[in-house]
N, C-alpha and C positions, 0 to 999 in steps of 0.2 A: 504494499500499500504505499503511495507516494504521500509526502507532507507538503504543506504549503507555508512557506516562509511569509511572514506579514509584510516585510519590506523588501521589494524585490529589485528596485532600481533607484536611481538618484531622486526622482519624483516621489518615490516611496510607494508601495503597494497599498499602504494604509490610508488610502485617499489622498487629497491634496495636503492637507495639513496633518501634524502629528496626532495620530489617536493614540499613539503608544509611546511611551518615553524613549523607546529604541529608534523612533523615526526621526527624532531630533527637530521637529518643527517645520513650518513652512519656510523653505529657503529659496533663495533666488538661484537658479542653476548658474554655476561658475565654470570657468576654464579648469580643465583637469578632473573634473567629475564624470564619471562613467556615463555613457549614453543609456537611453531607456532601454527596458528589457528587450532582448533580442535585436538589438540595433547597432550598427557600426556607425562611425562618425559620419554625419550627413554629406553627400556630394551635392554640388549646387546643379541641379538638372533642369530642365525646361518642363513646365506643366505637360501632363499628359494631353496628346491630341486625339486619343481613341475614345475619349468620353466627353460630353458636353459640360466640361469643368471650367471654371474660372475664378481665378484669385482677384477679388475686389479691392483688397487693402492689405498693405505689408506694414506690420507695426514696427515703430522705431525708425521710420523714414524720415521724421521731422523731430527737432528738439521737443522735449516735453511731451512725447507721444507716450502712450501706454505700451505694454509689451506681456506677452505671455498670457493670452486669455484663456482660463480654464472654464468659463461660463459660457453658456450657450446664448443666443440671441432672442430678443423680444421684438415681435412686430407690433408697433403702435402707429396706426394711420399710415401704413406704407413706409415707415422709416425704420430701421433696425437699431435696438440699443443693446448694450452689452457693458460688461466690466472686465478690466484686466487685473491680475494679481499683482503686477509690478509696473515699474516704470511711473512716468506723469511728472517726474521733476524731482526736487531734492527729496531724498529719502526713498525714492522708488517704491512707494507704497500702494500703487495702483490707481485706477481711473474708473470714471464712468465716461462712455463716449457713445456717439451715434454714428451711423454709416448709412449712407443712401444705397439703393440698388444699383447705382452706377458707380458705386465706390467712394463717394466723397465722404471723408471721415472728420469728425470734430470732437475733441475732447471737452467734455462738459464739466467735469469736476476732477481735480486731483486730490487724492486722500494724502493727509498729512500726519495722521496717527495722533498719539498723545491722549490727553484726557478728553479733548473736544472733538476729535474725529476718528473714523475708523481707520482700518488699514488692511490691506491684502484681501479684497474681496474675490471669492472663487465661485459664487452661486450667481445664477441668472436673475434679471429683474422680473418683477410682475408689475401690472398697471391696474389701478383701481381708481375709476372715474378721472383718467388723465394724468394722475400721479404716480411715479414708480416708486415701487419699494425693494428694498434689498437687504443684504447681510455682509458684514465684513468678519472675516476669521479673526482679526486681531483688531487692536486700537480700542479706544473708549476709556472710560475711566479707571478701568482695572486691567486694561491691556488684553481682555478676553473676548473681544468681539463686540459687534454692535447690531441693531437693526436702524436704517436709515430710510428717508424718503429723498427723492430728487425730482426736480420738475424737468421738462424737456429743455428748458433754457439753462439748466444747470444749477439752480439754486438747491442746495442739499442741506438737510437738517438731521441730526442724530436724534432718533426717537428714544432709544434705549441703549444703555451700556450693561453688557453681562458681568455678574460678579462672580460666577463659579459656583458657588453652593450657597443656596440650593437652586439657584435660578437656571443654571446652566453656563457653558462656555464654548468658545469655538464653533459657532455655527458655520456650517459648510453648505447648507441645502438653501434652495429658493424657498421663498414664503409661498402660501396659497390663500385665496380669498374665499371664506365661507360665509356668505350672508354678511358681508361688511367687517367681518372679523379675521385677522391675519393669523395663520397658524404656520409654525415651522418646527425645525429640530435643532438641537445642538449636539456635538459628537462627543462632548466631555461635559462635566459638571453635574449639577443635581445633587441628590441625597448621597452622601460618601458611604462606603462600606467595605467589607473586607476584600471584595472583588476589585473594586475600582476605587483607589484612595482619593481621586480627584472626582469622582462621579463617574457614572456609566453613560451619560447623556440623558437628554430630556426631549419632550413635546411641550411647546409654550404656545400661548396665544397673545397677541398684542393688538390694541386697537390702533387706527390710523394716527391717532394723537399720541401714542406712546405708552398707554397703560398695559403693563405686562402681567401675566398670569401663568404660573407653572401648572400644566395640565398633567403631565405624567413624568415620573423620574424612573429611568431604567436601573434595573438591580444587578444586571450582569448575570453570568451563568446561564440556565435555562431560560431566563426572563429576556436574554439579549442585552447587547451594549454596542455603543458607538453608531448611532444612527447618522449617516453621512448623506443620505438621499432625502429628496423632498417627500412630502406627503401627498396623498390622492383622497379626494372627498368623493365618497359613493353613498349617495342617500343620506348624508349627514354624519356618517361615520368615516373616520380616517384610516388610511391604510398606508402602511410604510414598511421599510426593511432596516434591520440593523446589520452592519458589516460583520460583526462577530456575536459570539454567544450562541445560545440554543440549547437544547436538550443534552444531558449528558452524554458523552460519547465514549467508546470503548477505547481504552489507552492503547496508544499506538496507531490510532486510525488518522485520517487525513488531518484534522483540525484540532487533535488534542495537545494538551502540555501538562506539565506536573501539577499545575495548580487548577486545571480546569478552567481558566479564566477566559479562554477564547472560544473555540467552537466555529461552525462554518458559517454563521449569520442565521437570520431569521426572516420570516414575513410576519407582520404584526397588524392588529387592528385597535384602534382606541376611540373611545366615545370623546366627545368635547367635554363631557364631565369628568374625564380621567379613567374610565374603567377600560383595562387593556387586556388583551388575549393574544398569545402567540399562536399563528394558524400553522407555521411550518418551520422546522428546523432543517437547514441544509446539512448534508453528510454524505459520505461514500463517494467513490470515484465516479459513479453514473449519475450522481446528483449534483447540482452545482455547489459552488463554494464562494462566499464572501460577495454577496450582492451590493453593488456600489452605486447602482443608478436607480432612479425612481420608478414606481409602477405606473401603468397606464391601463385605462379600462376600454375594452371593444366589446360592445354588445354583451355587457354583463359579465365577461371574463376579464381577469387581471393579467397582464404580461409584464414580464420583467427580465432582467439579465443577471448573471453572476460573473464576476471578474475571472474567477479560475473554476476548477472543477469540470465536471462532464467527462465523457469517455476519453478524451485526449487531454484533459487537464487544462484546456486553454479558455474555458468559459462556456456559459450555455445562454440560450433564451429559453424561459420557461413560462408556463402557465399556471395559474392558480384560481380557484373559485373563491368567493367571498366566505364560504366555509372551510377553506384550507386544503381542498384536494389539489395537489401539485403534481405536474409532470414536465419532464424536459422535452421542449419542442425542437431544439436543435443543439448539437454539441459542435462547437468550433474545432476545427483541425481535422473533422471526419470527411469533409469535402475538400475542394480544390482551393477554398479561400485562404487558409493559412493564417487567419486573423486570430487575435487574442486580446483578452481584457475587454469584451464588449461593455458598452455603458448604456447610455439613455436612449429609449425608443420614442418614436413619433408615429401616430397613425394617420395615414393619408389614404383615404377612401378605401379602407380595408387592408391596405398593405402597411407593413411596420417597416420604418426606416430607422438606422441607427449607425453609430460609430463605434469602431474598435480603436482602442488607443495604440495598440502594437500589432505586430505581426504583419501579414501580408505576403511573405514569401516563408518558406520552410526554414530558411537560414537566418531570417531576422525580418526587419521591416518596420515602419513608421505608421502602421495603421491604415485604415480604410474606412470606407463608407458602403453600407450594404442595405438591401431590402430583403424582407423575409415575409412570406404569406402567413396567415394564421393557422394553415395545416403544415408550416415547417420547412416550405421550400425558399432556399436562399440563393440570392444573387448578389454578386460583388459589383459595385457601381464605380468604385475609384479606390486605387492603392496609393498612397502617399509615398513619395520618394524621401522625404526629409529636406529637400532642396526648395526650389522656387514654388512648388506648388504646396508647400507646408507639410507638416507632419505632426503626429501624436495629437488627434483631435480628442476632446475631453467633454465638452458640453454637448446638451441635445441640440439636434437640427430643428430648424424652424422652417415651416412650410407657407410660401405666400406666392400666388398668382402663377402656380405651376412649377415652382422652382424651390429646391432646398437650399437653406442658408445656414452657415455654421462657422465654427472657429477651429484653428488649430493651436496648439500651445506652443509649437516650434515650427521651424522652417521659414520660408519667406526669403527675402533679400538679405545677404550677409552684411546687415549694418549694425546687428547687435552685438557689440563686443562684449567680451566677458561671459558670453553665454553660449554653450555648445548647442543649444537648441535653436539659436537665432530668436527673433522676436515673436513669431506666429503670424497668422493670417486670419482674414475673414474671406470665406469662399462662397460661391454659389454653383449649385449644380442642377441640371435637368434631369430627373429620374426617367 
């Protein structure tokens, strides 16, 4: 039985930010650090001409621009909005930006950290009544992350600064809107215990004016820990995943360790009143392991991905009912795709489109874009070279007027000095 290390590359398997002390925190990629899993140092290659793929923006082309966007894009009245984890000016603590479908980019806000602003946003934005809301993984009064609002003209306000315990810390996931109340997760913080000394993560609610409430605090072990993905609202009940934890597993199996702290992750549901239930615990080589992306709903069935696990240990697409009946729809590596570490999905007229952070060839690769039917037939739409076309996509795709739009953490033009990944891109693809 194969085991899964929780930190696999310079970005760290444990999501974007340190979820475990061993991951060492959210760090800007520097020269001399190893490339992403399965990837050699990128060559500067021209974008593929075999697919209708276009790079709209290369980050780092102008002074003060952002770089390394982990977040996907928000379509707001035909303009795309997003965040970068780094860049933006002094401190390089990230940005909020807009980009038009013809590639015109504008930095709306540059984060400066400290007690009065956030830092290092890695989650996508959402829009409520024309105002955008998001989270930062760091910054704020305690340096543990924030919730913020920002207008389309760049006026930004910190709504809440996380304190760690018991309210949570290090939010990595986007917010969702449920009847005017915003809900989200923090990957750490909450009530402390023997399993997670800094807390195992939380579900929280917050009003658009900044009144925050702890909905649920994860306990670790069989209850799950480290929620790094966003929530899904189905009929007023929230569904989500935890990166680690789950039912007690056999010693020596895929996700065990001596303290039983981890586990392969879970799917859970929680009411807005805080009543939580684990629907599925991942384990074994044929099931998935470490769900890193958010769930989506298609005709009453939930779909998601696991970053590892499956028949070839490269990740899966799975389905699960709201009652917890789960099955693996597709195991990466079993076909000709060669992709690994699949992330978020988006439903477009019954076809699911997603990105994989790495893979693309059996000897390595910088990820790709794929489509998969609800019956499990997968097609590869684009394989990234790590060069001019970008590399290592992390955020969810956005669909607008017949095209998919997304971001890559790395690749693009080689103007991003001090980073083996380069600065990243915004791209468009016609499926």
